[in-house]
Backbone as CSV, one residue per row, in Angstrom:
resi,resn,N_x,N_y,N_z,CA_x,CA_y,CA_z,C_x,C_y,C_z
1,THR,34.068,8.630,8.708,32.906,9.039,7.961,32.790,7.889,7.401
2,PHE,31.142,7.695,6.463,31.052,6.189,5.786,30.550,7.329,4.440
3,GLY,30.188,6.025,3.685,30.118,6.865,2.471,30.814,7.014,1.545
4,ASP,30.762,7.738,0.530,31.865,8.735,-0.430,32.397,9.867,0.073
5,VAL,33.706,9.825,-0.024,34.277,10.820,0.670,35.498,11.331,-0.382
6,TYR,35.506,12.076,-0.963,36.401,13.237,-1.961,37.095,14.369,-0.821
7,ALA,38.120,14.242,-1.049,39.237,15.245,-0.399,40.433,15.296,-1.509
8,ASN,40.803,17.249,-0.946,42.433,17.301,-1.552,42.911,18.530,-0.205
9,GLU,43.249,19.022,-0.862,44.326,20.285,0.017,43.317,21.407,0.793
10,ALA,42.290,21.493,-0.004,41.310,22.575,-0.069,39.938,22.477,0.632
11,GLY,39.493,21.005,1.135,38.488,20.619,1.777,38.014,19.307,1.182
12,HIS,36.599,18.747,1.581,36.345,17.596,1.222,34.911,17.818,1.215
13,LEU,34.465,16.631,0.560,33.141,16.525,0.276,32.736,14.879,0.615
14,GLU,31.485,14.767,1.802,30.946,13.567,1.932,29.619,13.430,1.205
15,LEU,29.240,12.122,0.938,27.988,11.845,0.206,27.704,10.429,0.921
16,GLN,26.425,10.522,1.051,25.940,8.861,1.544,24.149,9.136,1.137
17,TYR,23.689,7.537,0.842,22.427,7.246,0.131,22.096,5.834,0.704
18,THR,20.653,6.064,1.231,20.799,4.969,1.134,18.858,4.840,0.668
19,ALA,18.388,3.388,0.402,17.532,3.616,-0.190,15.934,3.727,0.419
20,ARG,16.648,3.086,1.748,15.655,3.139,2.671,16.009,3.401,3.842
21,ALA,15.508,4.762,4.448,15.840,5.301,6.112,15.733,4.320,7.191
22,SER,16.429,4.008,8.251,16.410,3.370,9.130,16.464,4.231,10.430
23,TYR,16.052,3.570,11.658,15.894,3.858,12.826,16.902,5.023,13.096
24,ALA,17.962,4.469,12.808,19.276,5.445,13.205,19.464,7.010,12.621
25,LEU,18.843,6.784,11.000,18.648,7.914,10.559,17.872,8.875,10.783
26,GLU,16.532,8.749,11.277,15.143,8.614,11.757,15.788,9.830,13.564
27,LYS,16.269,8.593,14.202,16.947,9.496,15.609,17.860,10.809,15.159
28,ALA,19.020,9.965,14.312,20.127,11.230,14.010,19.551,12.721,13.300
29,PHE,18.502,12.605,12.516,18.679,13.481,11.483,17.213,13.923,11.563
30,GLY,16.280,13.317,12.073,14.707,13.308,11.807,14.353,12.644,10.481
31,ALA,15.447,11.661,9.873,14.428,11.468,8.493,13.466,10.439,8.369
32,PRO,12.048,10.538,7.182,11.089,9.712,7.535,11.573,8.181,7.649
33,LEU,10.974,7.453,7.891,11.228,5.833,8.167,10.790,5.178,7.005
34,GLY,11.907,4.503,6.093,11.466,3.983,5.345,11.582,4.225,4.101
35,ARG,11.646,5.973,3.635,12.162,6.699,2.737,13.573,6.934,2.211
36,ALA,13.806,6.930,1.024,15.397,7.554,0.569,16.098,8.514,1.535
37,CYS,17.230,8.565,1.741,17.475,9.430,2.464,19.238,9.630,2.136
38,GLY,19.501,11.238,1.777,20.770,11.315,1.203,21.771,12.714,2.412
39,VAL,22.849,12.210,2.312,23.345,13.283,3.388,24.449,13.775,2.198
40,ILE,24.562,14.985,2.336,25.331,15.894,1.429,26.198,16.821,2.177
41,VAL,27.347,16.654,2.274,28.272,17.708,3.140,29.469,18.363,2.147
42,GLY,29.797,19.487,2.394,30.387,20.406,1.467,31.370,21.285,2.306
43,ALA,32.555,20.904,2.318,33.657,21.993,2.950,34.821,22.697,1.857
44,PRO,34.949,23.592,2.095,34.621,24.493,2.655,33.504,24.943,2.607
45,ALA,32.480,25.902,3.611,31.293,26.086,3.075,30.327,26.492,1.820
46,ALA,31.451,27.067,1.254,30.669,27.719,-0.085,30.577,26.457,-1.105
47,VAL,31.239,25.627,-1.303,30.968,24.330,-1.870,29.910,23.461,-1.372
48,GLY,29.523,23.373,-0.204,28.421,22.802,0.255,27.430,23.741,-0.228
49,VAL,27.524,24.805,-0.071,26.177,26.006,-0.667,25.835,25.429,-1.987
50,LEU,27.030,25.474,-3.016,26.727,25.063,-4.033,26.038,23.869,-4.159
51,MET,26.784,22.542,-3.311,26.261,21.466,-3.806,24.666,21.103,-3.271
52,ALA,24.576,21.976,-2.361,23.046,21.946,-1.557,22.035,22.638,-2.869
53,ASP,22.593,23.564,-3.317,21.548,24.570,-4.260,21.396,23.442,-5.752
54,THR,22.224,22.629,-6.292,22.363,21.853,-7.060,21.385,20.490,-6.739
55,ALA,21.921,20.099,-5.451,20.663,18.632,-4.981,19.547,19.343,-5.080
56,LEU,19.129,20.354,-4.817,17.592,20.713,-4.555,17.181,21.290,-5.952
57,LYS,17.915,21.624,-6.409,17.502,21.887,-8.209,17.121,20.883,-9.162
58,SER,17.818,19.948,-8.629,18.195,18.647,-9.936,17.311,17.508,-9.605
59,ALA,16.445,17.472,-8.644,15.447,16.216,-8.194,14.278,16.897,-7.168
60,ASN,13.053,16.452,-7.395,12.108,16.428,-6.336,12.581,15.936,-5.177
61,VAL,13.154,16.761,-4.155,13.638,15.972,-2.965,12.779,16.355,-2.028
62,ASP,12.988,16.267,-0.656,12.441,17.490,0.515,13.774,17.139,1.480
63,VAL,13.665,18.797,1.816,14.900,18.898,2.979,14.548,18.368,4.173
64,VAL,15.577,17.635,4.590,15.389,17.070,6.300,15.841,18.041,6.978
65,ALA,17.393,18.500,7.197,18.369,19.450,7.634,19.233,19.776,7.155
66,TYR,19.300,21.166,7.265,20.261,21.691,6.283,21.263,22.944,7.573
67,SER,22.515,22.465,7.566,23.320,23.189,8.875,24.604,23.666,7.871
68,SER,24.758,25.219,8.815,25.666,26.032,8.529,27.216,26.011,9.446
69,PRO,27.614,26.858,9.045,28.828,27.270,10.361,28.007,28.119,10.726
70,ALA,27.299,28.820,10.673,26.299,29.992,11.910,25.503,28.746,12.690
71,GLN,25.031,27.556,12.143,23.843,27.116,12.803,24.151,25.961,12.640
72,GLY,24.122,24.988,13.440,24.561,23.452,13.355,25.645,23.143,13.156
73,THR,26.863,23.491,12.775,28.009,22.831,12.777,29.526,23.535,13.155
74,SER,28.628,24.181,14.604,29.885,24.433,15.292,30.987,25.221,14.843
75,TYR,30.747,26.224,13.158,31.742,26.883,12.882,32.687,25.974,12.398
76,SER,32.402,24.846,11.490,33.179,24.115,10.928,33.761,24.358,9.766
77,ASN,33.438,25.272,9.166,33.526,25.885,7.540,32.715,24.620,6.751
78,GLU,31.429,23.862,7.160,30.871,22.903,6.331,29.406,23.295,5.930
79,VAL,28.925,22.600,4.975,27.652,22.773,5.222,27.135,21.667,4.643
80,ILE,26.000,20.772,5.725,25.458,19.491,5.519,24.162,19.731,5.243
81,LEU,23.462,19.227,3.836,22.000,19.430,4.036,22.136,17.307,3.873
82,ILE,20.311,17.079,4.808,20.150,16.116,4.262,18.827,16.517,4.138
83,ILE,18.747,14.969,2.804,17.429,15.202,1.824,16.823,13.653,2.149
84,SER,15.032,13.548,1.950,14.855,12.650,1.670,13.467,12.809,0.727
85,GLY,12.790,11.452,0.225,12.177,11.386,-0.926,12.157,9.808,-1.560
86,ASP,11.678,9.985,-3.149,11.427,9.064,-3.809,13.328,8.509,-3.677
87,SER,13.212,7.607,-4.050,14.565,6.994,-4.316,15.293,7.052,-5.415
88,GLY,15.093,7.325,-6.495,15.829,7.470,-7.624,15.955,9.154,-7.231
89,ALA,14.853,9.872,-7.143,14.971,11.433,-6.974,16.257,11.808,-5.725
90,VAL,15.915,10.933,-4.982,17.492,11.276,-3.492,18.871,10.964,-4.553
91,ARG,18.822,9.443,-4.716,20.265,9.375,-5.619,20.506,10.135,-6.580
92,GLN,19.544,10.876,-7.486,19.909,11.612,-8.770,20.275,13.112,-8.188
93,ALA,19.763,13.549,-6.947,20.242,14.666,-6.140,21.755,14.429,-5.479
94,VAL,22.340,13.619,-4.911,23.202,13.292,-4.442,24.394,13.018,-5.555
95,ILE,24.254,12.456,-6.669,25.062,12.757,-7.479,25.681,13.554,-8.029
96,SER,24.003,14.707,-8.627,24.407,16.092,-9.140,25.176,17.146,-7.956
97,ALA,24.910,16.771,-6.894,25.636,17.483,-5.474,27.110,16.816,-5.826
98,ARG,27.289,15.794,-5.679,28.705,14.954,-5.819,29.690,15.938,-7.041
99,GLU,28.926,15.719,-7.939,29.752,16.147,-9.575,30.080,17.857,-9.239
100,ILE,29.094,18.547,-8.738,29.370,20.403,-8.692,30.406,20.204,-7.672
101,GLY,30.784,19.698,-6.817,31.164,19.566,-5.414,32.773,19.141,-5.933
102,LYS,33.080,18.044,-6.488,34.257,17.407,-6.957,34.632,18.596,-8.107
103,THR,33.933,19.138,-9.216,33.940,20.542,-10.198,34.762,21.526,-9.415
104,VAL,33.982,22.027,-8.262,34.429,23.626,-7.857,35.613,22.996,-6.633
105,LEU,35.492,22.211,-6.178,36.843,21.762,-5.226,38.059,21.563,-6.222
106,SER,37.919,21.006,-7.199,38.968,20.909,-8.110,39.630,22.509,-8.401
107,THR,38.601,23.204,-8.524,39.259,24.564,-8.750,40.070,25.369,-7.316
108,LEU,39.875,24.922,-6.360,40.709,25.321,-5.322,42.339,24.190,-4.648
109,GLY,42.693,23.336,-5.656,43.588,22.529,-5.705,43.681,21.320,-6.797
110,ASP,43.925,20.179,-6.016,43.609,19.014,-7.123,42.710,18.634,-7.212
111,THR,42.680,17.682,-8.285,41.214,16.579,-8.284,41.047,16.211,-6.708
112,PRO,40.005,16.303,-6.677,39.309,15.528,-5.120,39.646,14.241,-5.364
113,LYS,40.088,13.524,-4.551,40.270,11.792,-4.329,39.203,11.033,-3.231
114,ASN,38.640,10.053,-3.872,37.999,9.034,-2.889,39.056,7.819,-3.143
115,ASP,39.387,7.178,-1.894,40.200,6.238,-1.636,39.531,4.967,-1.998
116,ARG,38.033,4.642,-2.067,37.164,3.706,-2.078,36.083,3.581,-3.170
117,PRO,35.766,2.519,-3.628,34.902,2.693,-5.361,33.620,3.292,-4.556
118,SER,33.199,4.074,-5.548,31.337,4.819,-4.935,30.780,3.708,-5.053
119,TYR,29.711,3.851,-4.065,28.663,2.619,-4.183,27.391,3.902,-4.625
120,ILE,27.077,5.201,-4.897,26.364,5.999,-5.141,26.014,5.539,-6.751
């Protein structure tokens, strides 16, 4: 995967952000062309639900797609939220989701690590 990836023995977080969605994001997720787009993934699914909830409450963003173990992720025990909106709002939503995800995931194991510098 690409973007910010944090993991420990209990699960993982994946976060992506772009200030301007391309044709690839439109085709893959239905993201509006030219608008900011964020992808938030949390596993186990309970962590992903908390991340999605936090993201949507932290900034004025639109939901493009939401996938859960029962619908859209083939029972993979993860939640995926795709959001769109103004660049600053999407970035803030992704950052808020990342922080709550890291906090909750760390209660289930070691502190989640990202092997690369965060670009978000």
